[in-house]
N, C-alpha and C positions, 0 to 999 in steps of 0.2 A: 416734660421730657418724653421723647419718643419711645414707644414700646417696641419699635422695630428691632428684630434680632439681627445681630452681626454674626454670620455663620463662618466659622473657621474650619476648613477641611485639611486633613493631613494625608499625604500620599500613602499608598498602600504598603510601601516597604518599611514603614515604621512598625508594622505588625508581622507576625509569622503566618504560616499557612493556616493555622488554626484560629487566627484573629487575635491572638494574645500579643501584648506589647513586647518588642524585642529588647528594649532598652529600659534601664532602671529609672532614669529621670531625664525627660526631655523638656523640662522647664514649664510644663503645663500649669504649675502652681501660679504662674503669673496671671493666668486667665481667671483664676479663682477670685471671687469677690466682685466679679463683673457679670451680674445675672443676665445682662443683655447679650452676652456672647454665648453662642452654642458651638459645640465641638462635634466633629464627626471624622471618620477615617474612610478613605476610599475603600470600597469593598474588594477591589483587586489592584494589584500592582501592574501598571502598564507603562511601557516606555517606548515612545514619549507619552506624556499625559494626553488623554483624549478629551475632546470638548465636553462630552456629556458628563464626565466625571466632576467637572467644576460647576455645573449648573446649580444655581441657588446659593452659591458661596460668595461671600465678600472677600475672603482671603484664603489662600492656600499656602501651607508650609510644605516645602518641597525638599525631600531628602536626596534622591539620586536621579529620578527620571528627567529626561529632556523636556524643554518647553519650546514648542514650535508655533508657527502661525496657526496651524490647525488646532493646537491646544486652546488658544484663546479666541476661537471662531465664534463662541457663544458666550461672550463676556459682558453681557448687558448689565449684570449686577456685580461683576468682579472688580475689586479695587486693587488687589495686590497679589503678586506671586512672590513669596518670601523664601529665598534660598536658605537652606539649612547649612550655612557655611559661607565662604567668601568667593569661591570659584563660580564663574558663570559662563564658561565657554560652551556649555550645553543649553544655554538660554538664548532664544532669539529676542534680544532686547528691543530691536527695531520693530518686530512684529507686535510685541507687547505694548510698545509706545503707540503704535498705530491703532491698537485696540483699546487705548485709554486704560491700560493696566500698569500700575507701578511694578517695578522689580526692585527688591531689596536684598542686601547681603548682610551678614551678621558681623559688622565691623568690630574688630577688637576681640571677639570671643574666641578666636582660634589662635591668637598670637602666642600665648604661653605654652600650650601643649605642643604646637608644631615646633617652636623654638627649642623646647626641652628635648623633644625627640631628636632634633638635629644635633644638639650637644651630645646626647647619648651615642649617636652614630659617629660623630667626630672622634670620641674617645674609643669607641669600638674599632674603628678603622685604624687609628694611630697605634693602638696596642695589639693589633692583630688578634682580636678576641675570637673571631670565628675560627681562625687557623689553630689557635691554642686550645680551644675547646675540642676541635677535631683530634688533636694529638692525644689527648687523654682518652677520648672515646674509642680510638683505634689502637691504643697501646704503644704510641710512638713517643714516649717520654723523652728519649734521648735526642730527639730532633728539635728540642725546644730552643736551643741556642741559635737556630736559623731564623727566629722570629723576634728580633729585638724590639722593633716598633719605635714610635716617637711620641713625645708628650705634646700637649697643646702649648706648653710654655715656649716662648720665643718664636712661635709660628705666627703666620699671617692669615687672617680670615678675609676672604673677599666675598661680598654679597652682591648678587645680581638682582637688583630691585631693593629699594630702601623703604619698604612699607612697614606696617606694624609688626609682622613676623620677624623681619630682618632686624628691626630695632630692638625687639625683645631678645633675639638671639645675641646681639652685641652686648646687651645689658647683662644677660646671664653669664657671659664669658669673661666679664671684667676681672674676676678673681683668679683667672688661670694664668696670668702673666704673659698674655699674648702681645704681639706688636700692634701698632695702630691698625685698626681695620680699614679695609678699602671697600668702596661701593661704586657700582656702575648703575646709574639711574638718571636718564635724561630729564626726568621730571622733578628730581629732588632739588630742594632749595639749598644753596650753599650754607646759609645761616643755620638751617636745621641740622645738616650734616656736621657742621662745626660744633654745634651744641652737644652732639653725640661723640665727639672726638673722632669722627670718621673722615677719611680723605676721599673725595670724589675723583674718580679716574675714568679713563676710557676702558672699554671692555678688554681690549688687547693688553693694556697695562695691568689690569686686574688679573687676568689669566696668567700673565707672565710672572707676577710677583707673589701670588697667593699660594699657600700650602693647603688650604681648604677653600674650595669654591662652592658656595651654597646658593642655590637658585630659589628666588622668592618673588618672581614677577608673574603676572598673569599671562595666559596664553592668548595672544592676539595675532592679527595678521603680521604685525611688526616683529613679534617675538617667536613666531613659528620658525623652527630651524635655527634659532639664534646661536646655538652652540653646535657647530659642525666640525668637519675634519680640520679646517684651517685653524679654528679657535682651539681645539683640543691639542693641536701641535704646539701651541704657545705655552701650554702648561708645563710645570716642572715635572721631571720623571718621578719625583717623590710626592707629588700632589694628589689630592683626593677631590672628587666631584660628588656633591650631594644634590639630589633633586627631590624636593617635597612639594613642588608646584604642579606642573603639568608635563606629561610625557612628550608632547610635540615640540617643546622648547629645545630639546636635545635631539640631534640626529642619531638614532639608535645604531645604525650601521657603522657610523664613524666611531661612536663610543665603544661598541663591541670590539672593533679592531684595535682601538687604543688600549683597551683593557687586556685583550688576549695577547697582544704583543708587548705588554708591560710598558707601554709608552707613558702611562700614568700609573700611579701606585694602586689606585682602587676607586671604587664608587659606592654610593648608597642610593638606591632608587626606590621611591615610593609610588611612582607613577610611570605609565608606559604609553606609547603611541596608540596602541590598541588595547582597550579594556572592555570587559574583564579578561584576565589571563586565565583561561580554563584548561590549557595544556602546558606541559613544562616549557618554560621560557628559555631561550638560548643563553640569557645571562646567568641562568642557574648552572651552566656548565663551568663557569669561571669561579675560582676560589678567592678572587680579590674583590668580590661584590657582595654587598648586603642588600637584600630585597624585602619588600613589604607590599601587600596588596592594596595600595592606596588607603591604608588605614593605620600608618605608623603612629599617628597622633591621636587615634581614637581612645578616649578615656571616659570614665563616668563623669569626671569634672567637665570635660570638653562638651559632652552632649548636654549636660545641665546648663552650661553657660551659653552655648549656641541656642538652645531651646528657649531660654529666658529672653535672649535678645530678639529672636524671631517672634515670640509671643508678645513682647512689648510693642513690636510693630503693629500687631493686631489691636492691642489695647489702645494705642495712640490713635490709629485711624478710626476706631470705633467711637472715640470721644472727640473727634474733630481736630486732632493734633497731628502735625507733620512728624513722621517717624525718622529715625536715623537710618543711614545706609541705603538711601534711595539712589538708584543708578540713572533714573530718568526724571529728575525733579521738574523738568519743564511741564510735566502734566499738571502740576498744581496751578498753572496759569491757563489751562485749557478748559473752556466752558463745558465741554462734553464730560470731562472727568469730574469737574465740580458738581455737575448735575447728579452724577451717581453718588458722590460723597456727601452732598448736602443733607440728606436725611439723618446722617450720623453726627453732623455738626451741632445738633440740638442737645447732645449729651454734655454734661458738665460735671 
């Protein structure tokens, strides 16, 4: 067995300014029992990742910084950039592929917490929880009859994107007595949708019939601006929009106007076109919106599960096995990648 070490580096934002871990459990226990694996953390948090930070590493677990062509300019020994999550709009996958570097996402690890957060938001929106909380805090008890709200029962959920998160959301909502869920996803297979009890429809039909529209698609060239003024105009006046995916999918100008003018009942937003939001956002002026700093689903369980999945990628590659969640699997057939990976295929 080769004695060569497999070096796993974590981006600097896993630690605070003093160098102490920010999070209770990021799954590093998966690496335990593999003495050929070494761990280190970037000394600084830089965004995007700089090439010299990855020198000497075979794998990098990436929390928030972007990955550019420059990031992988010195990738002679680098095998994988493992995203700590499922979004990869800030990763230049083409550049990584050109540099013979795998890109992975943590498939399945985020499904439950994001879906659970969406259920919480649906209930909060329907029951006017934010407004009712404010009535008590400001001594306006007698105004309570103005905020009757609605239940999930007999309402229709429409999901934009029928991936793992959307499927888990549909599963969690089964006991609420909702109508048949709708889904818009050009890539979804009819037999899979049928097995979930979901009806595949066009985006226009989904927007026109749903009481809750929940966005669960990736941000791509095709989905950028997918929900604009025309699409919002199709929604019911009593409908709600939830976005736990990416901000660029929704036209924020159009959404702001729709909410301000009560064209739709409300929205819950975990992501924005420009992040981070470091000054008060205009959506904060509105009383029919729930907001979160792209962290609505962050829980200790989420970080444990994501971390375990990302670390398993490292273990698999270090032992010569193909990991799950690879975005550019064509590299496994490329001699240049195989040459870098070959020394670790001796482990067993």
